[in-house]
N, C-alpha and C positions, 0 to 999 in steps of 0.2 A: 654466935652473937657478931655482930659488929663492932672493930674497934672504936671506944671514944678517946678522946682526949687527942695531941697536934697528931699522933701515930695516924689516928683515921682519915688526915688528909692529905699524907706526902708520898700516899700510896700510887696518885695518878696525876698526873700534869695539867688534867682539866678539870682539879678539884681547886676551889679555894677555900683557905681556911674563914673562920667566922669572923677573922678579923682582915680580911680581904687580899691575906698573901698566896703566895704559891710557895710551895716548900722545895720542890724539885729546881725551881728558878735560883731560890736560895743556895742549895746543897752545890747548883753548876759553878755559882759565886766565891763559895769557900774553896773548889776546886782553883780556881785562880788565882785568891789568895794562896795556894801554897806552889804556885809556878815560879820560876826566877821571875827577876824582876827584869822590865824592859821600859827603856827610856826613849822620848822624842820631843824634840826641841825646833822650834824654827826659829829662823835666825833673815839677815839681812836678804836675800837673794835665793834660798834654800829652805830644804828641813832634813834634820836628821834623826837616824834610829841606830838606838845600840841596844845588846844585852849582853850581861856577862853567862858565859854557857856553863859556868860551875861544875867543870870536869873534875869530879871528886876521887878519881883514878887517873895514873898514868898511863896505865891500860887503855883508856880509851883514846879513840884518836879522834881530838877536837872538830876538826871538818868533816867526821860524821854529822855532827850536832847541829843542826838548821832549824832558825827561831826567825829568821829574818828571810821573806820570801818574797821576790820581784815578782810582781804585777803585770804592770808594764813599762813601757821605757821613762814612765813618769809617776808610775805609783809604786809604793811598796810598803810590806805590811809585817807587826814584828807583832809575836805571840806569847801568850801565858796562857797556864792552866796544860789542858790536856792538847797538847802538839797535836796529836790524831786526827781529834775534833776539825781543830784549829785547819789542815793538810785537806780536810772536804771544801771548809769554805774557800780555802785558797783556790784550788781548782773551777771554784763555781767562778768566783772573781776574776781568777784568767781569760772563762770562755766571756763570760759577759764584757770585757775589757777589748776583746778581738772582735766580740761581734757588733760592736758600736762602731769598730774602725771601717770595718767593712758593711754596715748597714748606713752609718752618713759622714765615711772618707776624713771620720777627725778623733782624736783619744776622746777617751769619757773623762767627764768630769770627776775629782775626787769625791765631791758631795753625793753623785748619784750611786758611783760604784759604793760606799756606803751606805748610803741608801738600800741597796740592790741585797748588800750583804745581811743587812740587819732584817730585810724583809724575810729573810731566808732563818733565821736566827729566831723572829718572833715567831713564824709558823709555827718551830718547834716547841711553841710553849702553849700552843694551843690547839693542837691533835692528840688524842690517843696514842698508842703503839709505837711510841718514840718520846727520846727525853733532850733536856737543851743541851744544848751547846755546850761542854763546858771549858770554854776559853773566851778570853778578853782577846781583843785586836785595837794595835795602835797602826789605822791609814793614814800615810806620810804619803803628800806628794804636792804635786805642780799645775797649776793649770794657766790663770791671771797672775797668781799669788802664791803662796807656800800655804799649804794646810795639812794641820796635825788633826784628827780624830781618834777618840776611844769608843770602841764599843762593847756593851756588855754582853752578858748570857741571855738578857729580856729579847734584846733587840735594841733598846735605847742608845741612842747614842748622841754623844756632846765634844765640839770643839774646843780644842786648847792652843793655848803659844806654846805649851812645855807642858809635859806631862807625863806619869808613870801607870804601867801597870804590873801585876805580881804582889809577891810576898813582901816587898818592901818599898808598894804603893807611896804611902803616905809620908814616912822618912825622907825618900827622894822628892816628893814634891811640897814638903817644906824648904828643904833647900832651895831647890829653884823656885820657891814665892821671895825666897830673902835675896837671891844674885841673881835672875834671871829679868832683861830688861830688852826691851824692842831696837831693831837695830843690829844683834850682837854680828858680829865678822862668824863665818864658817870654823878661824882655831877658838875663838870663846863657846861657841855653841862644843864642837869635841872636848873642851876641857870641864865645859860642865856639867856634861853629859858622865866623862870617867868621876867628876868628884861625885857625883848623884850613887853611882854604880859600885865604887870601892867603899862609899859610906854602909853600903847595905851589905857588903858582900862580907864573909866569916873570916876570910883574910886577905891579905893583899891580892888585888887582880892584877892578872896576870896577860899580857898584850896578846899572846899565844889563845888566849880564851875570849877575849873582848871579839864580838861582829860589831861592825859598825857599815853603816851607810849613811850615804847624802842625795837624797836629790834637789837639783837646784833647776832655775827657770829657761838656762840654757847649757850645762851638762848632762844635764836627767841623771837615770841612777847611776851611783857607782858608789864601789867598794873604798872604803877606808883604810888603807896599806898601812901594814904591821907597825913601820918605819915611823909615819906619820901619828898611830897612837902611841909609839914609843917616846916620843918628844910632848906630848901633849903631855905624859906623865910625868916625866921632870918640870914641865912646867906648875903641875898643879900641886904637887908636895908639900910647897905652903902652905893652901888653903886647907888640905885634908889635917896638919900638923896644928893648926889654928882652930879646926873643928873640933878635933879629939879633945886639943885643951877646952874648949867651951862646953864638950858633953863630961870630962873629968870633973870640971867646976861647979858641973847642977845647972848653969845658964842656962 
């Protein structure tokens, strides 16, 4: 006998349920929700990506955990979910970026690369014998202006001024909705990113576990130094105290 009920529709990616759902895509989204939180923020002349590596044991070497990847000098990607799945998309993105330079003698546009990545993701929701990519990506970069795109396992994408992916997505975005404003300076963007990561962290974040990069119109892809992260942590302590008091009071 063939199975009935929801179980009859989650065995293959090519089968829609009667209410129009693809269960395998939804399961891939659940894998993203269980991933560590990554944040992205656009500011005055650039865009920032940040992740807390969530090192759970001192036996792990923090530098061995990579969740932000450079695609080109003007594009970076942060991942949440299955990092192994993300690496496959990263390699494809790097190849496409270099092909664009060779073919057209110019860097690929951020929107064009995002569409290319999402085309690959979408293909894995339509053909049998493969499963969707269990990863969401924040694609950050600059061309004529800073851009930040969020991609979904289904192949959909949306552009944000500030956003997050992973298990703390909604909590971080609530903070961004409250505190973000256009025209942020680089320091203000770093401060806001650390506030967001700290709020969803199980304990107080450590500078050595934070990976953060900025991409600016002139300076391009650049890793944020630990010393700069440390200085920012000192600046945001007051904001974090206010947030904790607000949560404890139930406001």
